[in-house]
N, C-alpha and C positions, 0 to 999 in steps of 0.2 A: 417627599424626597425628590430632589431634582433629577431629571433624566440625564443619563450619561451615555455618550456616543462612543462606541468602540470600533476601531478599524482592525479588521482581520486580514492579515497578509500571509499568503502561503505560496508554495511553488511546486505544484505537481499533483497528480491524481490522489495519491495516498495522503499527502499533506492537506489537500483541500478537504478530503473526507474527514480527517482528524479534526481540523479546524471547525468544520460544519457541525460535527457532533458536540463540540464544546459550545459553539454558538447557540445551538438549539437548547442545550441544558441551561445555559446562562439566561436566555430569554424566558425559558419556562419558570425558572426559580427566582429570577430577579426582573420583574416586569418594568423596572425603571431603566433598563438597558436597551439602547438602540444599536443595531449593527450595520456596518457597511463593509464590503469586501474588496480586496485588491489581489486577485489571483495573478501571479506573475508568469505562470506557465499554463498553456492550454486554454480552454474556453470557459472554465469556471462552472461547469455543469452542476456540481454539488451545491454551490451557492444559489444558482438559479432555481434548482429544485426546492431549496429551503425558502425561496421567496425573499432573498437578500439583495439589496441594492448593490450594484457593482460599480466601482468608482471610475473605471476607465474601459475603453474598448478592449476586447480580448482577442487573441489569435493563437491557433494551434500551429506551432512551428514544426518543420520536418523532423527534428531530433526528438520531439516530445519532451524537451527538458533534459535530454541526455547528451547535449552537445559536447560536454566536457570529456566524453569517452573517445572522441576522435576529431582530428582536424577537418575531415571531410564533412562531418555533421555540423561543425561550427560554421564552415563556409556556406553550407545549405541554409542554415538559419539566417546568416547575414543577407544572403540573396533573397530571402523571403520577408525581409523587412524587420530584422531584429533591432537595428539601431533606432528606427522610428518608433517601434513598439516600446522599447526601453525608455526613450525620451518621454513618451506619453505617460508611462507608469511613474517616472520620477516627478513629473508635473502633478499627477494625481495624488501622489504621496504628500507632496508639499501643500497641496490644496486641502487635503484631509487634515493636515496639521493645524489648519485654521478652524476647522469645524468639529473635530473630534476631541475626546478627553484622554483616550488611552489607546495603546496598540497591543494586539496579541499577534505575534509573528510565529508561524509554524514552518519548520523546515530546517535550513542550515544557514550558511553565511549570507546568501542573497536576501532572504526576507529580513534578516537582522539588519543588513545595511539599509534597506528601505524603511524599517522601523526607526532607525537612527535619523534618517533624512527628514522624517516628519517633524522633528523637534519636540515630540511628545514623550511622556514617560511610557515605558513599554515592558512587556513580559515576553520572554523567548521560550518557545517550546521546541527543544532541539530533537525533533522526531527523526531527523535524518542521520543523527550521530549516536554512537553508543560506545561505552568502554569495552563492550564485548568484542568489538572488531579486532582490537590489538592488546587487550588487557591493560589499557591505559586510556586516558582521555586528555589529549593536548589540543585545545582549540587552535585553529589557524589564527595568525596574528591579527587579521582584521576582526575576526569574531571575538578574540580575546579582548581587544580594545572596546568593542561594543558591549561586551558582557561586564566590563569594569566601569562603564560609564555610570555616573550617579543617576541618570535617567533609566537605567536598567533596574527595574524594581524586583524582578523575579526571573530566575532561570528554572525551567521545568524540564525534566528528562523523561525518556521513554521507558526507563527501567531503574530500579533501585540502585543497582551496581554503579551506573553512570553518575547518579546524584552523589553517591559516596565518594567516587573518585574526584569529582569537581569540588566538593567541599574540602577534600584533602589538599586540593590545589589552590585553596584560598578563596573560592567563590562561595562564600558563606550563605548567600541568598539563593542557594540551589535546593530544590526538593523534587521528590517523585510523588505525583498525585494520581497516577494511573495512565493507562494507554487507551484512548477512546475507540480504537478500531474493534475492540472486543464488545462494544455496545451495540453493534449493528448486526448481530448474529442470532437474533431471536427468530426461531423457525416460523415460517409462514403457514405451515400446515399443508404445503403442496404435496400431492400424491406422486411419489417417485416411482411407483410400480416396481418396488423391490421384491426380489425373490428371497424369502427368509433363509437364513443360515448359509448364504452365498456371499463371499467377500465382495464389497462394493468399492470400486476405485473411482475417485473424483478426478476429472480433467480440468485443470486451471490453465487456460491458454493466454491469459492476460487481457488487458482492457483497451489496448491501442491497435487500431487497424492501420495498415494491412498486416502488421506483425502477428496479431492474435489469430488471424485466419491461417497464416503460414504455420504457426505453432500448432494449431489444431490438426492440420494435415499430418504433421510429424507425430502427434499424439495418437492419431488413428493408426498409423503404422506400428506404433508401440503397443497399441491394444491387440493387434494381430500377434505380435511376439509374446505378449503376456498370456493370451488365450492358448497359444501353442505350448508355452511353458507350464501352464496349469493343467493341460489336458491329461486325462479325460475329465478332470474335475471342472465344474463351471466357475466363472467369474463374471461380474457384471460391471458396466461402466456408465457413469453419469457425467455429462459435461455441463459445467456452469459457465455460460457464455454471456458476453455483453449483448444487449438487444440489437445493436447495429450489425452484429455478425450473423444473426438468424436468417436474413434474406439471402445471404451468400451460400447457405448450406447446400441447396440443390446443385449449384455449379461446382462447389468444392467436392461434393460426393462423386459427381460424374468424372471430374478430372483425376480423382484418386482411385477410380475403378470401383467405387461403392455406389449405393443407392440411397436416396433420401425421400422420406414421406412421413408426414404427421409427427414431426419432431424427433424422428429416429433415423440415424445413420446406420446403414446395414451393409455388411460385407457378405455377399451371398455364398461364396465358395466355402468359407469357413463358418458361416452362420454366426457372425459376430455383430452385436448391436451396441450402439452408443446412443442413449437417450439424452437429448439436448434440451436445456432449459435456460431461459434468460431471466426468470423470475423466482428462482428457487435456490439461490446461492447459499443462504444460511442452512437450509434443509439438507442440501447435498454435503456441505462441509460437516455439519453435525453428525450425519449418518454414515459418512464414508469410513472405511477402514484404513485407507491410505490415499494420498493425493499425488498425482503427477503434476509437478509445479513448473510453470514457465511464466511466472508472474512475481510481482513484488509484494504488495499489501496482502493479497489473497493467501500467499504462502505463509506470511507472518500469522494471519488469522488461523490457518490450519494448525500451525505449530502451537498457538495459544490454546487451541482446543485439545491439545495432546495427541494430534495425529502425526504419523510419520510422513515425510515428504521425500519423493524421489524427483530430482531435477535432471532434465536433459537440455541440451543447447539447441537454439534455433539460430537464425541469421541476424537477429537484433532488429533495431538498434538497442532496445532496452535490455532484453534478456540475453546478454552476451556471457561468455565465461567469466569475464571480470566481475560482472554484476552478480552472477550466481555464486561465485566463490566467496565474494564479500558477504552475501546473504547467508551462506553456510557458516561463516565465522560468527556472524551476528546471532544466528538462531541455534547454533550448537548441534548436539548429537541428533536432533530430530530430522535434520536435513542431510540427504546423501546426494552428491552431485556425480553424475556418470558422464565421462567424456569431457574434453576440453574444446571441442569444436562442434559445429552443427552435426546432429546425430546421423551417423552412418548405420547401415544394417547391423554391423557388429556391435556398435554402441547400443543400439536398440535391444539386441539380444542380451547384452550385459545388463541393461536396465531391467529387462523382464526377469532375469535371474535374481536381481537385487530385490525386486518387488516380491517375488515368491519367498525368498529367504527372509525378508523383513516380516512378512505376515505370519511366518512360522516361528518367530522368535518372541516368545511371551515376555521374557525378561526385558528385552529391548523396548517392546511396546509399553511396558510399565514405566521405563525410564523416560520415554517420550512425554508421558503425562506430567511427570514432575518437572522435566526440562521446560515444558510449555509454560508452567506457572512462573518459573524463574526468569525466563527470557522475555515473555510477552505479558503475562498476568491475566487477571480475570476481568469481568465486566465491572462497570462503575467508574471508569476513568473520566468520562465526560463530565460527570457531576463533580468529581474531585478537582478537575482543572477549572471548572466554572467557579467553584468556591474559592480557589486560589486567586483567580483573577478578580473576583468580586471584592476580596479582602483588600486588594490594591485600589480598585476603582473607587470604592466608597470610603477610603481613608483620606482625610483632608490633606495629609502630607503628600500623597501620590499625585494630587491634582495641581501642586505648585510646580510649574515648569516654565 
């Protein structure tokens, strides 16, 4: 069987993660497939970890891919070389059109445009869009044109509801094959030093610095409010952090009036501890009773596991109220958003009350489990998507372009 070369295009941390899981499943199951990647946002770390060739130089821009949220962020991106970077990416896409056989684009309209520019047949995984946002699915006009192109062989959605809506809209080559982010949650066996029968709250501060560090400081303040709300009963906290944040913890602790030693943030006056891990994300998520979310993909994964999530606002650029409110619409009843601006002491007290109320509501917690299955789904999505792509790559018709 001849080797087929597939170009993976994606635009953001969560999109790269999804695409990489599909890529790994495809390589594992179909050894006649070679992969090359074109990450449009960020430095493509997920692809590099998977040992995938990257088609063009990468660069992390100030907005982190969230430039659409404000003019100020767009200007900062332009000043940091957005035009030059985009031109390099366009040239790389056209070049890959000469050397590849098929494109798998993950994200929204931007990866779809780049898939179209290659001149190759392509599949679109619309991981950034869902019918759950507004109970309808009307693609932007650019995306609609690209989805109706004869070179668009398949449209894949992140949930079954979205596939149903697109099929009703005439996009008959649409299907739901799974959502890969649930395939990376296999516990590592990390010892979390949990106290039995005491509620454990996970802190999800995000993946981008310096925002993730600022978010963690806010979450530490919320931990104080939660501990006070639960007193005299105990509660325990575990923070799932990106590795690049760990070296900053001593300074963060000092600035916040806390102490830090051996992976533990400690507030001496109230005897509150937060155990921090950079290598136990699946374990923390699987074992928590509730998550404090200031992240994108990590919150979706928590919801998929049936966990309730309480969101508070930071200063952005990613985790703004606009982002959080959209995420709540996407993920439904599992997510509760407290406040509309960067959390004040009163908002933190309200969030703490919400945490206590949530953990005491057994009916609601049961609803979260069912909601997670409907909104996010179970593991197995990577293989489902790999099979869907392979059906196109290895069909003689798909290669005529």
